[in-house]
ROMAR-187796 format. One record per residue (C-alpha): residue number from 1; residue in one letter; x, y, z. Coordinates in steps of 0.2 Angstrom, whole numbers, plus 2048, in hexadecimal, padded with zeros to 3 digits. Layout:
BEGIN
    n  res   px   py   pz
  NUM    a    X    Y    Z
...
This chain:
BEGIN
    n  res   px   py   pz
    1    x  4EC  BB5  38F
    2    x  4ED  BA6  39B
    3    x  4FC  BA6  3A7
    4    x  507  B97  3AA
    5    x  4FF  B96  3BB
    6    x  4ED  B96  3B5
    7    x  4F1  B88  3A8
    8    x  4FA  B7D  3B5
    9    x  4EB  B80  3C1
   10    x  4DF  B7B  3B3
   11    x  4E9  B6B  3AF
   12    x  4E9  B67  3C2
   13    x  4D6  B69  3C3
   14    x  4D3  B5E  3B4
   15    x  4DF  B50  3B9
   16    x  4D3  B47  3C4
   17    x  4C5  B46  3B7
   18    x  4D2  B40  3AA
   19    x  4D9  B33  3B5
   20    x  4C8  B2C  3B9
   21    x  4C4  B2B  3A7
   22    x  4D4  B22  3A3
   23    x  4D1  B16  3B1
   24    x  4BF  B13  3AB
   25    x  4C6  B0F  39A
   26    x  4D6  B06  39D
   27    x  4D2  AFB  3AB
   28    x  4C4  AF1  3A2
   29    x  4CF  AF0  392
   30    x  4DE  AEA  39C
   31    x  4D3  ADD  3A5
   32    x  4CD  AD7  394
   33    x  4DE  AD5  38E
   34    x  4E3  ACB  39D
   35    x  4D4  AC0  39C
   36    x  4D8  ABD  389
   37    x  4E7  AB3  38E
   38    x  4DE  AA8  39A
   39    x  4D4  A98  399
   40    x  4C7  A9E  3A4
   41    x  4B7  A94  3A5
   42    x  4AE  A99  3B6
   43    x  4A0  A8C  3B4
   44    x  4AD  A7E  3B3
   45    x  4B9  A85  3C0
   46    x  4C7  A87  3B3
   47    x  4D3  A96  3B6
   48    x  4E4  A94  3AE
   49    x  4EF  A9C  3A1
   50    x  4EB  A98  38F
   51    x  4F9  A92  383
   52    x  4FF  AA3  37D
   53    x  4F4  AAA  370
   54    x  4E9  A9B  36F
   55    x  4D9  AA5  373
   56    x  4DD  AB1  365
   57    x  4E1  AA3  358
   58    x  4D1  A9A  35D
   59    x  4C6  AA9  35A
   60    x  4CF  AAE  34A
   61    x  4CF  A9D  343
   62    x  4BC  A9B  346
   63    x  4B2  A98  336
   64    x  4A6  AA6  33B
   65    x  4B3  AB3  33E
   66    x  4B5  AB9  32B
   67    x  4A2  AB8  328
   68    x  49F  AC2  338
   69    x  4AB  AD0  333
   70    x  4A3  AD1  322
   71    x  491  AD2  32A
   72    x  497  AE0  335
   73    x  49E  AEA  326
   74    x  48F  AE7  31C
   75    x  484  AED  32A
   76    x  48E  AFD  32D
   77    x  48F  B01  31B
   78    x  47C  AFF  318
   79    x  478  B09  327
   80    x  484  B17  323
   81    x  47D  B17  311
   82    x  46B  B19  317
   83    x  46E  B25  325
   84    x  479  B31  31B
   85    x  46E  B31  30C
   86    x  45E  B32  316
   87    x  466  B3F  322
   88    x  46A  B4A  313
   89    x  458  B4A  30C
   90    x  450  B4B  31D
   91    x  45B  B5A  322
   92    x  456  B63  312
   93    x  444  B60  316
   94    x  446  B66  328
   95    x  44F  B75  322
   96    x  440  B7C  319
   97    x  434  B87  322
   98    x  425  B7D  326
   99    x  417  B7E  333
  100    x  41B  B76  343
  101    x  42D  B74  33E
  102    x  433  B72  350
  103    x  427  B64  354
  104    x  42C  B5B  344
  105    x  43E  B5C  348
  106    x  43B  B55  359
  107    x  431  B46  352
  108    x  43F  B43  345
  109    x  44D  B43  352
  110    x  443  B39  35F
  111    x  448  B27  359
  112    x  45A  B2B  35E
  113    x  455  B2B  370
  114    x  44D  B1A  36F
  115    x  457  B0B  377
  116    x  45D  AFF  36A
  117    x  455  AF0  372
  118    x  444  AFA  372
  119    x  445  AFF  360
  120    x  44A  AED  35B
  121    x  43B  AE6  364
  122    x  42F  AF3  35D
  123    x  435  AEF  34B
  124    x  435  ADD  34E
  125    x  423  ADB  355
  126    x  41A  AEA  34F
  127    x  420  AEC  33D
  128    x  42A  ADD  337
  129    x  41F  ACF  33F
  130    x  419  AC4  331
  131    x  408  AC1  339
  132    x  403  AD0  343
  133    x  410  ADD  33D
  134    x  40B  AED  334
  135    x  415  AE8  324
  136    x  40B  AD8  324
  137    x  3FA  AE1  324
  138    x  400  AEC  316
  139    x  406  ADD  30C
  140    x  3F5  AD4  30E
  141    x  3EC  AE4  30A
  142    x  3F4  AE4  2F9
  143    x  3F1  AD1  2F7
  144    x  403  ACC  2F9
  145    x  40B  ABF  304
  146    x  412  AC7  314
  147    x  425  AC7  316
  148    x  42E  ABF  325
  149    x  43B  ACD  325
  150    x  446  AC6  333
  151    x  449  AB5  32A
  152    x  447  ABA  318
  153    x  450  ACA  318
  154    x  459  ACA  329
  155    x  468  AD5  325
  156    x  45E  AE2  31D
  157    x  452  AE2  32B
  158    x  460  AE6  338
  159    x  467  AF3  32D
  160    x  456  AFB  32C
  161    x  453  AFA  33E
  162    x  464  B02  343
  163    x  463  B0F  335
  164    x  452  B15  33C
  165    x  45A  B18  34D
  166    x  46A  B21  346
  167    x  461  B2B  338
  168    x  45C  B39  344
  169    x  46E  B3B  34A
  170    x  474  B3D  338
  171    x  465  B49  334
  172    x  469  B54  343
  173    x  47B  B56  33E
  174    x  477  B59  32C
  175    x  469  B65  330
  176    x  475  B70  33A
  177    x  481  B70  32B
  178    x  473  B75  320
  179    x  46E  B83  32B
  180    x  480  B8A  32A
  181    x  47F  B8A  317
  182    x  480  B9C  310
  183    x  46F  BA0  308
  184    x  476  BAE  2FD
  185    x  481  BA1  2F4
  186    x  472  B97  2F0
  187    x  469  BA6  2EA
  188    x  477  BAC  2DF
  189    x  478  B9A  2D7
  190    x  465  B9B  2D4
  191    x  467  BAC  2CC
  192    x  475  BA5  2C1
  193    x  469  B98  2BA
  194    x  46E  B89  2C5
  195    x  460  B7D  2C8
  196    x  45C  B75  2D9
  197    x  466  B65  2D4
  198    x  475  B6F  2D0
  199    x  474  B79  2DF
  200    x  473  B6A  2EA
  201    x  482  B60  2E2
  202    x  48D  B6F  2DF
  203    x  489  B7A  2EF
  204    x  480  B71  2FC
  205    x  488  B60  2FB
  206    x  49A  B66  2FC
  207    x  495  B71  30B
  208    x  48E  B61  314
  209    x  49E  B57  311
  210    x  4A5  B5B  322
  211    x  495  B57  32B
  212    x  493  B47  321
  213    x  4A5  B42  326
  214    x  4A1  B45  338
  215    x  491  B3A  337
  216    x  49B  B2C  32E
  217    x  4A9  B2C  33B
  218    x  49E  B2D  34B
  219    x  491  B20  344
  220    x  49E  B14  33E
  221    x  4A7  B13  350
  222    x  496  B0F  358
  223    x  48F  B04  34A
  224    x  49E  AF8  34B
  225    x  497  AF1  35B
  226    x  485  AEE  356
  227    x  47E  AE1  362
  228    x  46D  AE4  36A
  229    x  463  AE5  35A
  230    x  46A  AD4  354
  231    x  467  ACC  365
  232    x  455  AD2  366
  233    x  450  ACE  354
  234    x  45A  ABF  34C
  235    x  466  AB9  35A
  236    x  474  AB9  34E
  237    x  46B  AAC  342
  238    x  468  AAE  32F
  239    x  479  AB5  32C
  240    x  477  AC4  338
  241    x  485  AC0  344
  242    x  490  ACF  346
  243    x  4A2  ACF  34D
  244    x  49C  AD5  35E
  245    x  48E  AC8  35E
  246    x  49A  ABA  35A
  247    x  4A4  ABF  369
  248    x  494  ABD  374
  249    x  490  AAC  36C
  250    x  4A2  AA5  36F
  251    x  4A1  AA9  381
  252    x  490  AA1  383
  253    x  495  A91  379
  254    x  4A6  A8E  381
  255    x  4A3  A96  391
  256    x  4B4  A9C  390
  257    x  4B7  AAE  396
  258    x  4C9  AAE  38E
  259    x  4C3  AAA  37D
  260    x  4B5  AB8  37D
  261    x  4C2  AC4  384
  262    x  4CE  AC0  376
  263    x  4BF  AC3  369
  264    x  4BB  AD3  372
  265    x  4CD  AD9  370
  266    x  4CD  AD4  35D
  267    x  4BD  ADE  35B
  268    x  4C5  AED  363
  269    x  4D4  AEC  358
  270    x  4CA  AEA  348
  271    x  4BF  AF9  34E
  272    x  4CE  B04  351
  273    x  4D5  AFF  340
  274    x  4C5  B04  337
  275    x  4C4  B14  342
  276    x  4D6  B19  33E
  277    x  4D3  B16  32C
  278    x  4C4  B21  32C
  279    x  4CC  B2E  336
  280    x  4DB  B2F  329
  281    x  4CF  B2E  31B
  282    x  4C3  B3C  320
  283    x  4CF  B46  32A
  284    x  4D5  B4E  31A
  285    x  4C3  B54  317
  286    x  4C2  B5B  328
  287    x  4D2  B65  325
  288    x  4CC  B6E  316
């Protein structure tokens, strides 16, 4: 049992790290809030207070705001669907005893360590290029017209690129959950006559529910700020402008740091609302 003195000493030793972490998070946030109430255009030498919440009202009343929110939600929903479903099946395959199992697992997990800009460039130039891309050669081999993915199916293309990078994360979490599944329970169900489909839906899937919850929660928090893949592939064109990309564009178009800061605060508020909703919704599952 820890004494009161040891607990106090532990808190004192952790205090500098906690203080640095708070400063590292709070100072940029406070500066962003401060700039959001300014009409700050450095290139024009303008630095003055805005008219109240003018920057916020301008950003919210923008014709692109609603569409960018919808695009963001569609991207997040599509990526979650692909990574969760694909992660479950990949985890099932990797849980089977195969030759070179360790090497296969490393290869499956490797895409998660690729930088978003690099993965977007690889998919854009090596796979989805309508002239020299791998998909174009496959289409030509079968006598079909190559598809310009980034202009004809831009939203799906970005969802696919980001899903490729996040699928290993979901697979790793779900594989760990699969390995903790009691094999005796599966054997008992098999002896009782349950087929593989029934064992998956009534035993394996309920066991994975907590891991799936964690995957959805963590990925959603990160996916709400998708930017690099859009910047590298479509530059926000063809209906792929997410909320974070809209903030970036507004700063470039108006050269107004205050307007961009207001958009950033709005994006943070919306992301926290979604995160809190998810935490309340999935928290019940984690408490079971």
